[in-house]
ZADO-963107 format. One record per residue (C-alpha): residue number from 1; residue in one letter; x, y, z. Coordinates in steps of 0.001 Angstrom, whole numbers, plus 500000, padded with zeros to 6 digits. Last residue first. Layout:
{nr=NUM&rest=A&east=X&north=Y&up=Z};
...
% end
This chain:
{nr=289&rest=E&east=492703&north=509841&up=461883};
{nr=288&rest=D&east=494086&north=507992&up=464926};
{nr=287&rest=V&east=496074&north=510337&up=467166};
{nr=286&rest=E&east=499710&north=509156&up=467344};
{nr=285&rest=L&east=501716&north=508607&up=470558};
{nr=284&rest=S&east=505357&north=507748&up=470052};
{nr=283&rest=F&east=507784&north=505681&up=472002};
{nr=282&rest=D&east=511634&north=505793&up=472215};
{nr=281&rest=I&east=513387&north=503618&up=474784};
{nr=280&rest=S&east=515552&north=505519&up=477252};
{nr=279&rest=E&east=519203&north=504635&up=477423};
{nr=278&rest=S&east=520231&north=503178&up=480784};
{nr=277&rest=S&east=523136&north=504972&up=482553};
{nr=276&rest=H&east=522103&north=505445&up=486178};
{nr=275&rest=T&east=519658&north=502561&up=486548};
{nr=274&rest=I&east=521188&north=499626&up=484755};
{nr=273&rest=S&east=524611&north=501332&up=485152};
{nr=272&rest=G&east=524829&north=500568&up=488841};
{nr=271&rest=V&east=525376&north=496881&up=488278};
{nr=270&rest=A&east=525956&north=494824&up=491484};
{nr=269&rest=I&east=526773&north=491209&up=490671};
{nr=268&rest=F&east=525517&north=488608&up=493066};
{nr=267&rest=D&east=526290&north=485021&up=494075};
{nr=266&rest=V&east=529883&north=484821&up=492856};
{nr=265&rest=G&east=530925&north=481634&up=491104};
{nr=264&rest=T&east=533757&north=482851&up=488811};
{nr=263&rest=E&east=531430&north=482395&up=485819};
{nr=262&rest=A&east=529433&north=485470&up=486831};
{nr=261&rest=I&east=532519&north=487664&up=486508};
{nr=260&rest=K&east=533209&north=486264&up=483042};
{nr=259&rest=K&east=529601&north=486835&up=482034};
{nr=258&rest=V&east=529701&north=490484&up=483309};
{nr=257&rest=K&east=532753&north=491299&up=481294};
{nr=256&rest=H&east=531363&north=492852&up=478081};
{nr=255&rest=I&east=528115&north=494096&up=479616};
{nr=254&rest=D&east=529921&north=496305&up=482079};
{nr=253&rest=V&east=530764&north=496036&up=485747};
{nr=252&rest=G&east=532899&north=498993&up=486872};
{nr=251&rest=G&east=532600&north=498164&up=490605};
{nr=250&rest=S&east=530868&north=495304&up=492368};
{nr=249&rest=A&east=531073&north=491557&up=492760};
{nr=248&rest=E&east=528862&north=490136&up=495513};
{nr=247&rest=L&east=529827&north=487090&up=497604};
{nr=246&rest=K&east=527570&north=484972&up=499863};
{nr=245&rest=V&east=528761&north=483532&up=503136};
{nr=244&rest=G&east=527585&north=480044&up=504033};
{nr=243&rest=P&east=530550&north=478310&up=502299};
{nr=242&rest=F&east=533056&north=479888&up=504676};
{nr=241&rest=Y&east=536338&north=477908&up=504537};
{nr=240&rest=K&east=536708&north=476072&up=501229};
{nr=239&rest=D&east=533946&north=477781&up=499157};
{nr=238&rest=R&east=534903&north=481197&up=500511};
{nr=237&rest=F&east=538564&north=480727&up=499629};
{nr=236&rest=Q&east=537676&north=479495&up=496161};
{nr=235&rest=V&east=535322&north=482385&up=495658};
{nr=234&rest=A&east=537966&north=484915&up=496774};
{nr=233&rest=K&east=540577&north=483356&up=494486};
{nr=232&rest=Q&east=538188&north=483582&up=491504};
{nr=231&rest=T&east=537448&north=487208&up=492320};
{nr=230&rest=E&east=541129&north=488042&up=492474};
{nr=229&rest=K&east=541681&north=486440&up=489097};
{nr=228&rest=I&east=538685&north=488262&up=487567};
{nr=227&rest=D&east=539724&north=491676&up=488879};
{nr=226&rest=F&east=538336&north=492946&up=492241};
{nr=225&rest=N&east=536806&north=496390&up=492014};
{nr=224&rest=D&east=534828&north=496030&up=495288};
{nr=223&rest=L&east=534256&north=492466&up=496420};
{nr=222&rest=M&east=531187&north=492776&up=498573};
{nr=221&rest=V&east=530930&north=490277&up=501371};
{nr=220&rest=V&east=527454&north=488995&up=502142};
{nr=219&rest=D&east=525640&north=487494&up=505168};
{nr=218&rest=P&east=528484&north=488559&up=507420};
{nr=217&rest=K&east=530593&north=485704&up=508678};
{nr=216&rest=Y&east=533089&north=487449&up=510978};
{nr=215&rest=K&east=535932&north=485465&up=509382};
{nr=214&rest=I&east=534943&north=486986&up=506037};
{nr=213&rest=I&east=536389&north=490345&up=507148};
{nr=212&rest=E&east=539985&north=489091&up=507565};
{nr=211&rest=K&east=540309&north=487104&up=504340};
{nr=210&rest=F&east=538579&north=489953&up=502383};
{nr=209&rest=E&east=540775&north=492661&up=503788};
{nr=208&rest=N&east=543841&north=490842&up=502640};
{nr=207&rest=M&east=542268&north=489974&up=499329};
{nr=206&rest=N&east=541597&north=493588&up=498407};
{nr=205&rest=E&east=538856&north=496313&up=498512};
{nr=204&rest=V&east=536314&north=494882&up=500972};
{nr=203&rest=E&east=532668&north=495843&up=501452};
{nr=202&rest=I&east=530556&north=494403&up=504261};
{nr=201&rest=E&east=527012&north=493111&up=503986};
{nr=200&rest=I&east=524517&north=492404&up=506748};
{nr=199&rest=E&east=520990&north=491351&up=505766};
{nr=198&rest=S&east=518232&north=492357&up=508170};
{nr=197&rest=K&east=517786&north=491236&up=511735};
{nr=196&rest=V&east=519079&north=494431&up=513291};
{nr=195&rest=A&east=520427&north=495866&up=516582};
{nr=194&rest=N&east=522233&north=492957&up=518188};
{nr=193&rest=R&east=523793&north=491895&up=514983};
{nr=192&rest=I&east=525011&north=495392&up=514367};
{nr=191&rest=V&east=526518&north=495889&up=517820};
{nr=190&rest=A&east=528259&north=492532&up=517732};
{nr=189&rest=M&east=529608&north=493276&up=514233};
{nr=188&rest=A&east=531001&north=496598&up=515411};
{nr=187&rest=N&east=532736&north=495006&up=518401};
{nr=186&rest=A&east=534331&north=492319&up=516256};
{nr=185&rest=V&east=535460&north=494889&up=513662};
{nr=184&rest=K&east=536937&north=497105&up=516437};
{nr=183&rest=K&east=538857&north=494200&up=517902};
{nr=182&rest=N&east=540035&north=493035&up=514527};
{nr=181&rest=N&east=541628&north=496329&up=513566};
{nr=180&rest=I&east=542198&north=495577&up=509877};
{nr=179&rest=K&east=545248&north=497199&up=508272};
{nr=178&rest=G&east=545197&north=499329&up=505081};
{nr=177&rest=K&east=546213&north=502555&up=506806};
{nr=176&rest=H&east=543530&north=502096&up=509440};
{nr=175&rest=I&east=540614&north=499758&up=508884};
{nr=174&rest=M&east=538033&north=499246&up=511688};
{nr=173&rest=G&east=538837&north=502800&up=512725};
{nr=172&rest=N&east=535234&north=503837&up=512743};
{nr=171&rest=S&east=535630&north=506313&up=509863};
{nr=170&rest=K&east=537784&north=503891&up=507908};
{nr=169&rest=L&east=535378&north=501004&up=508049};
{nr=168&rest=H&east=532379&north=503237&up=507417};
{nr=167&rest=N&east=534214&north=504819&up=504490};
{nr=166&rest=D&east=535036&north=501378&up=503024};
{nr=165&rest=K&east=531377&north=500323&up=503072};
{nr=164&rest=V&east=529319&north=498591&up=505727};
{nr=163&rest=L&east=526026&north=497688&up=504012};
{nr=162&rest=V&east=523247&north=497031&up=506521};
{nr=161&rest=A&east=519712&north=496588&up=505263};
{nr=160&rest=D&east=516357&north=498342&up=505335};
{nr=159&rest=W&east=516996&north=501978&up=506342};
{nr=158&rest=L&east=519727&north=503157&up=503996};
{nr=157&rest=G&east=517534&north=502541&up=500980};
{nr=156&rest=S&east=515744&north=499911&up=499036};
{nr=155&rest=R&east=518492&north=497381&up=499668};
{nr=154&rest=H&east=519680&north=495394&up=496662};
{nr=153&rest=N&east=517072&north=494677&up=494074};
{nr=152&rest=T&east=516908&north=491766&up=491646};
{nr=151&rest=G&east=517211&north=491612&up=487866};
{nr=150&rest=G&east=514842&north=490119&up=485336};
{nr=149&rest=G&east=513970&north=493182&up=483374};
{nr=148&rest=T&east=510839&north=493700&up=485373};
{nr=147&rest=R&east=512871&north=493495&up=488566};
{nr=146&rest=V&east=515089&north=496325&up=487322};
{nr=145&rest=A&east=511965&north=498278&up=486307};
{nr=144&rest=Y&east=510567&north=497892&up=489835};
{nr=143&rest=K&east=513811&north=499339&up=491194};
{nr=142&rest=E&east=513399&north=502270&up=488767};
{nr=141&rest=L&east=509862&north=502878&up=489951};
{nr=140&rest=V&east=510614&north=502872&up=493693};
{nr=139&rest=R&east=513781&north=504915&up=493086};
{nr=138&rest=L&east=512030&north=507729&up=491238};
{nr=137&rest=G&east=512478&north=510646&up=493702};
{nr=136&rest=P&east=516231&north=511048&up=493046};
{nr=135&rest=T&east=517125&north=509040&up=489829};
{nr=134&rest=T&east=518791&north=505863&up=490957};
{nr=133&rest=K&east=522237&north=504812&up=491976};
{nr=132&rest=R&east=520939&north=502917&up=494976};
{nr=131&rest=T&east=521879&north=499650&up=493358};
{nr=130&rest=G&east=520435&north=497077&up=490971};
{nr=129&rest=R&east=521387&north=493432&up=491496};
{nr=128&rest=I&east=522113&north=490939&up=488771};
{nr=127&rest=K&east=521981&north=487370&up=490124};
{nr=126&rest=A&east=524938&north=484942&up=489772};
{nr=125&rest=R&east=524429&north=481201&up=489953};
{nr=124&rest=T&east=525428&north=480710&up=486306};
{nr=123&rest=G&east=523403&north=479387&up=483381};
{nr=122&rest=K&east=522119&north=482756&up=482363};
{nr=121&rest=V&east=524629&north=485515&up=483207};
{nr=120&rest=E&east=524490&north=487326&up=479820};
{nr=119&rest=D&east=520697&north=487248&up=479634};
{nr=118&rest=T&east=520520&north=488965&up=483000};
{nr=117&rest=F&east=522731&north=491754&up=481730};
{nr=116&rest=K&east=520791&north=492420&up=478556};
{nr=115&rest=R&east=517537&north=492225&up=480543};
{nr=114&rest=T&east=518751&north=494991&up=482829};
{nr=113&rest=H&east=519282&north=497319&up=479924};
{nr=112&rest=T&east=515759&north=496625&up=478612};
{nr=111&rest=A&east=514147&north=497073&up=482058};
{nr=110&rest=V&east=515978&north=500360&up=482594};
{nr=109&rest=G&east=515007&north=501680&up=479173};
{nr=108&rest=S&east=511405&north=500430&up=479603};
{nr=107&rest=L&east=511324&north=502522&up=482780};
{nr=106&rest=L&east=512600&north=505722&up=481176};
{nr=105&rest=S&east=510664&north=505550&up=477944};
{nr=104&rest=L&east=507361&north=504433&up=479536};
{nr=103&rest=F&east=507690&north=507171&up=482138};
{nr=102&rest=N&east=508416&north=509913&up=479579};
{nr=101&rest=L&east=505755&north=508671&up=477250};
{nr=100&rest=V&east=503037&north=508914&up=479896};
{nr=99&rest=V&east=504193&north=512379&up=480995};
{nr=98&rest=R&east=504273&north=513562&up=477401};
{nr=97&rest=E&east=500801&north=512306&up=476440};
{nr=96&rest=A&east=498726&north=513350&up=479456};
{nr=95&rest=T&east=497547&north=516649&up=477993};
{nr=94&rest=L&east=497114&north=515085&up=474524};
{nr=93&rest=I&east=494875&north=512323&up=475887};
{nr=92&rest=S&east=492797&north=514762&up=477902};
{nr=91&rest=S&east=492204&north=517079&up=474947};
{nr=90&rest=L&east=491317&north=514063&up=472793};
{nr=89&rest=A&east=488446&north=513161&up=475068};
{nr=88&rest=G&east=487993&north=509407&up=474910};
{nr=87&rest=S&east=490147&north=506565&up=473647};
{nr=86&rest=I&east=493538&north=505120&up=474436};
{nr=85&rest=Q&east=495343&north=502380&up=472544};
{nr=84&rest=V&east=498572&north=501017&up=473965};
{nr=83&rest=I&east=501644&north=499126&up=472758};
{nr=82&rest=K&east=501408&north=498802&up=468971};
{nr=81&rest=E&east=504702&north=497489&up=467591};
{nr=80&rest=H&east=506722&north=499821&up=465390};
{nr=79&rest=T&east=510080&north=498375&up=466469};
{nr=78&rest=K&east=509755&north=495079&up=468282};
{nr=77&rest=F&east=508483&north=494260&up=471776};
{nr=76&rest=S&east=509643&north=492164&up=474681};
{nr=75&rest=R&east=507339&north=491399&up=477547};
{nr=74&rest=G&east=508284&north=492300&up=481090};
{nr=73&rest=D&east=505352&north=494640&up=481643};
{nr=72&rest=S&east=502349&north=493624&up=479568};
{nr=71&rest=K&east=501615&north=494229&up=475893};
{nr=70&rest=F&east=498563&north=495141&up=473876};
{nr=69&rest=S&east=497173&north=497629&up=476429};
{nr=68&rest=R&east=493729&north=499168&up=476238};
{nr=67&rest=F&east=492757&north=502329&up=478150};
{nr=66&rest=K&east=489408&north=504059&up=478095};
{nr=65&rest=L&east=489404&north=507674&up=479272};
{nr=64&rest=S&east=486611&north=508602&up=481700};
{nr=63&rest=A&east=488966&north=509039&up=484674};
{nr=62&rest=D&east=490671&north=511958&up=482941};
{nr=61&rest=V&east=494077&north=513283&up=483974};
{nr=60&rest=T&east=494445&north=510740&up=486760};
{nr=59&rest=K&east=493120&north=508025&up=484428};
{nr=58&rest=F&east=495755&north=508803&up=481803};
{nr=57&rest=I&east=498485&north=508783&up=484400};
{nr=56&rest=E&east=497290&north=505567&up=486037};
{nr=55&rest=K&east=497190&north=503776&up=482661};
{nr=54&rest=A&east=500748&north=504855&up=481872};
{nr=53&rest=I&east=501939&north=503712&up=485305};
{nr=52&rest=D&east=500268&north=500327&up=484702};
{nr=51&rest=I&east=502188&north=500012&up=481418};
{nr=50&rest=G&east=505419&north=501069&up=483026};
{nr=49&rest=C&east=507928&north=498504&up=481724};
{nr=48&rest=L&east=508259&north=496964&up=478248};
{nr=47&rest=V&east=511418&north=495258&up=477146};
{nr=46&rest=G&east=513045&north=496653&up=473979};
{nr=45&rest=K&east=512808&north=497186&up=470242};
{nr=44&rest=Q&east=512689&north=500671&up=468686};
{nr=43&rest=K&east=510050&north=503293&up=467808};
{nr=42&rest=S&east=507374&north=501632&up=469922};
{nr=41&rest=F&east=503844&north=502744&up=469194};
{nr=40&rest=I&east=501250&north=504459&up=471422};
{nr=39&rest=T&east=497849&north=504740&up=469813};
{nr=38&rest=A&east=495240&north=507540&up=469932};
{nr=37&rest=K&east=491505&north=507530&up=469744};
{nr=36&rest=G&east=488822&north=510216&up=469416};
{nr=35&rest=K&east=486425&north=512474&up=471210};
{nr=34&rest=K&east=485848&north=516213&up=470927};
{nr=33&rest=K&east=484141&north=517549&up=474043};
{nr=32&rest=P&east=486978&north=519855&up=475139};
{nr=31&rest=P&east=487335&north=521418&up=471655};
{nr=30&rest=I&east=491085&north=521205&up=470758};
{nr=29&rest=C&east=493227&north=524123&up=469732};
{nr=28&rest=L&east=493164&north=526772&up=472520};
{nr=27&rest=A&east=492846&north=524300&up=475407};
{nr=26&rest=T&east=495424&north=522016&up=473835};
{nr=25&rest=T&east=497977&north=524838&up=473579};
{nr=24&rest=I&east=497147&north=526217&up=477068};
{nr=23&rest=D&east=497673&north=522919&up=478958};
{nr=22&rest=G&east=496888&north=524242&up=482420};
{nr=21&rest=T&east=498177&north=525915&up=485560};
{nr=20&rest=G&east=501188&north=523565&up=485757};
{nr=19&rest=I&east=500733&north=520827&up=483197};
{nr=18&rest=D&east=504216&north=519377&up=483081};
{nr=17&rest=E&east=505431&north=519711&up=486707};
{nr=16&rest=K&east=501943&north=519056&up=488067};
{nr=15&rest=L&east=501699&north=515943&up=486013};
{nr=14&rest=A&east=505066&north=514666&up=487302};
{nr=13&rest=Q&east=504134&north=515527&up=490856};
{nr=12&rest=K&east=500828&north=513615&up=490550};
{nr=11&rest=I&east=502586&north=510632&up=489114};
{nr=10&rest=I&east=505265&north=510576&up=491834};
{nr=9&rest=K&east=502594&north=510828&up=494520};
{nr=8&rest=R&east=500626&north=508006&up=492957};
{nr=7&rest=V&east=503820&north=505886&up=492971};
{nr=6&rest=S&east=504448&north=506594&up=496673};
{nr=5&rest=L&east=500785&north=505744&up=497548};
{nr=4&rest=K&east=501194&north=502430&up=495625};
{nr=3&rest=K&east=504452&north=501787&up=497503};
{nr=2&rest=E&east=502826&north=502381&up=500915};
{nr=1&rest=M&east=500001&north=499995&up=499996};
% end
């Protein structure tokens, strides 16, 4: 329910941003009672995401509009495929048009980019995880788009899981000049485990840190910017001594090397680019003549 309210808030804000005090062009050009139909087409291939968002936008602008979708979220589409048909007051359709297309373009772009990564790691144990590198205010939607593309989500925010990063380690003195302070790490882990029941993940930057940190058996150890050989060594060490700890590869992961990373045996691969660098998918709305 909370997520639905959040999505409605995002939609209302987007409409307010675009419409403001009113769509003056449509008001001056289109009689308010004139009815018609319009169709949304894809202008390139991709993975659809945001169809329910599109419907909600149209209905928010005008509850009497009739919405028909030809594709559901998660389905692939080709160039020039028909995605949606909307009928009713043409003034309402044109007023909602840009906001609808913006969301479809953005979210389908994230889903499409994610699908490319998930396709690359098929047959391995690795799962693609989105990160917090999202557009401010749109995280709930972009994380949904990641799932739609076949990926999984890391934590939703700072509040729902523990991820101890290098700056936490340094700030608390758990690492000083490259050396682990085992007493401080042990104390910190005791405090964390006593305070939360959520997943605990710790980031390491080299094999020395990894071998020290994994002794404390966090749920996940993040291997930050490890190369393939280092990642393989970390997996072998984990498998031999700490098989219950999961490993996540992170840092500079691109489509060209994600398969090799997955084949090392890591459990997760964090890919920030699927949200912060996805290319939007182009859609067009055309009024039926």
